[in-house]
C-alpha positions in Angstrom: 42.3 108.5 115.9 39.8 107.0 118.3 40.7 103.5 117.1 44.4 104.2 117.6 43.7 105.3 121.2 41.5 102.3 121.9 44.2 100.0 120.6 46.9 101.8 122.6 45.0 101.4 125.9 44.1 97.8 125.3 45.5 95.5 128.0 48.0 93.9 125.6 49.5 97.3 124.7 48.8 99.3 127.9 52.1 98.5 129.6 54.1 99.8 126.6 51.8 102.8 126.3 52.3 103.7 129.9 56.1 103.4 129.6 56.1 105.5 126.5 53.9 108.1 128.2 56.2 108.3 131.2 59.2 108.8 129.0 57.5 111.5 127.0 56.5 113.2 130.3 60.1 113.1 131.4 61.3 114.8 128.3 58.6 117.4 128.5 59.7 118.3 132.0 63.3 118.5 130.8 62.3 120.9 128.0 60.2 123.0 130.4 63.1 123.2 132.8 61.6 121.2 135.7 64.2 118.5 135.4 67.8 118.7 134.5 69.8 116.2 132.4 73.6 116.4 132.7 75.0 115.7 129.2 78.5 115.3 130.4 78.2 111.9 132.0 76.3 108.7 132.1 73.7 108.2 134.8 74.1 104.5 135.0 77.1 102.5 136.2 77.2 98.9 135.2 79.6 96.5 136.8 79.5 92.8 136.9 81.2 90.5 139.4 80.6 87.4 141.4 79.4 88.0 144.9 79.9 85.4 147.6 79.2 81.8 146.5 78.5 83.0 143.0 74.9 84.3 143.3 74.3 87.4 141.4 71.9 90.2 142.2 70.7 93.4 140.6 70.6 96.6 142.7 68.8 99.8 141.6 68.8 102.8 143.8 66.6 105.9 143.9 69.4 108.3 143.2 69.8 107.0 139.7 72.8 104.6 139.9 72.4 101.1 138.8 74.7 98.4 140.1 74.6 95.1 138.4 76.3 92.2 140.2 76.1 89.2 138.0 78.9 87.2 136.3 77.3 87.4 132.9 73.7 88.0 131.8 72.8 91.2 133.6 76.0 93.2 133.1 76.3 92.0 129.5 72.8 93.1 128.8 73.4 96.6 130.1 76.7 96.9 128.4 75.1 95.9 125.1 72.7 98.8 125.5 75.7 101.2 126.2 74.5 101.9 129.7 77.3 103.5 131.7 78.6 105.2 128.5 75.7 107.6 127.9 72.7 109.0 129.8 70.3 106.3 131.0 67.2 108.1 129.7 68.5 108.1 126.1 68.6 104.3 126.0 65.2 104.0 127.8 63.6 106.4 125.4 64.8 104.5 122.3 63.8 101.2 123.8 60.4 102.3 124.9 59.5 103.9 121.5 60.5 100.6 119.8 58.5 98.4 122.2 55.4 100.6 122.0 55.4 100.9 118.2 56.3 97.3 117.8 53.6 96.1 120.1 51.0 98.3 118.5 51.8 97.1 114.9 52.4 93.4 115.6 49.3 93.0 117.7 47.2 95.0 115.2 48.2 92.7 112.3 48.8 89.4 114.1 46.6 89.5 117.1 43.5 91.5 116.2 41.4 89.7 118.8 43.8 90.9 121.6 44.4 87.4 123.0 46.8 87.6 125.9 48.6 84.3 125.1 49.3 85.5 121.5 50.5 88.8 122.9 53.0 87.1 125.1 54.3 85.0 122.2 54.7 88.2 120.2 56.5 89.9 123.0 59.5 87.6 123.0 60.8 88.4 119.4 59.6 92.0 119.9 61.8 92.5 122.9 64.8 90.8 121.4 64.4 92.9 118.2 63.9 96.1 120.1 67.1 95.5 122.2 69.2 94.8 119.0 67.8 97.9 117.2 68.4 100.0 120.4 72.0 98.9 120.4 72.7 100.3 117.0 70.3 103.3 117.2 72.2 104.5 120.4 75.6 104.3 118.8 75.5 107.9 117.3 74.5 109.2 120.8 77.3 107.2 122.4 79.9 108.7 120.1 78.5 112.2 120.6 78.8 111.9 124.4 82.3 110.4 124.1 83.4 113.4 122.1 81.7 115.8 124.6 83.3 114.1 127.5 86.7 114.1 125.8 86.5 117.8 125.1 85.2 118.7 128.5 87.8 116.7 130.3 90.6 118.2 128.3 89.7 121.6 129.8 88.6 120.5 133.2 91.1 118.0 134.8 89.6 115.7 137.4 92.7 114.3 139.0 93.4 116.3 142.2 89.7 117.2 142.7 87.6 116.3 145.8 84.1 114.9 145.4 81.4 112.9 147.2 80.5 109.3 146.9 77.0 109.2 145.2 76.6 105.4 145.0 76.0 103.1 147.9 79.7 102.6 148.1 83.0 102.8 146.1 85.1 99.7 146.0 87.8 98.3 143.8 85.1 97.0 141.5 82.3 99.5 141.6 81.3 103.1 142.5 80.7 106.7 141.4 81.9 110.0 142.8 80.5 113.4 142.0 83.0 116.2 141.5 82.1 119.9 141.3 84.1 121.7 138.7 83.4 125.4 137.9 80.0 125.0 139.7 78.9 122.1 137.5 78.6 118.5 139.0 80.3 115.8 137.0 79.9 112.1 138.0 82.9 109.8 137.4 83.3 106.1 137.7 85.6 105.6 140.6 87.6 102.7 142.1 89.7 102.3 145.3 92.7 100.1 145.9 94.0 97.9 148.7 90.4 96.8 149.6 89.4 100.3 150.8 85.6 100.9 150.8 84.1 104.4 150.8 80.4 104.8 151.7 77.8 107.1 150.3 78.3 110.7 151.3 82.0 110.4 152.1 84.5 112.7 150.5 87.0 111.2 148.1 90.1 112.6 146.5 90.8 111.7 142.9 94.4 110.6 142.7 94.9 109.3 139.2 93.4 107.8 136.0 92.9 104.1 136.4 95.0 102.7 133.6 93.9 99.1 134.4 90.3 99.9 133.8 89.2 102.4 131.1 87.2 105.5 132.0 87.6 105.1 135.7 89.6 107.0 138.3 91.4 105.9 141.4 90.2 107.6 144.6 91.2 107.7 148.3 89.3 108.9 151.3 89.8 112.6 151.7 91.0 113.8 155.0 90.3 117.5 155.9 93.7 119.2 156.5 94.3 120.1 160.1 94.8 123.9 160.2 95.5 124.0 164.0 99.0 124.8 165.0 
């Protein structure tokens, strides 16, 4: 056991051990009730598009939404890992376990002297393999959440509800809105039309399912009704 611990905290394995430890701490807090994970929606929205002259950038925000602006690599990577279709932490958990276990085993057998250059060479195929395995390992969870969302939505219609923008903005290409239904928050992927942009915190009215883009809803800015006569 001591040898395992020493190997885990060795510099070549320490980053993966730290990531694995953070993920386990997260799930421990979920089990103990200190944190809440909403099983009815994904916590990550992935959207790829060209910005300006074609330069892409990746934007991660503290409230849990991830916005990928890239014509190919970044958005394809996150879509390959099913992010946007299931809770973010499910994917991170699978990937972190594979990276940690793979690093421990490969460095133990092929890099017993803990040489950094060898560890970096090992990391490349390890990361590619972990991503591929995560893609397939996450499929059962993806199907489960799709069934849960389908059953939940069949009893709780979203169209006609009012929610708040929870991402930096909602545009015709990207955004999320949180709707409260029967006291439970549900986050949906939202889009606007005619170049309308809604900013974080604004209220939005869900008008219809977006048939042009699967699993999204069209929204407009919600105006409070004037009750004065």
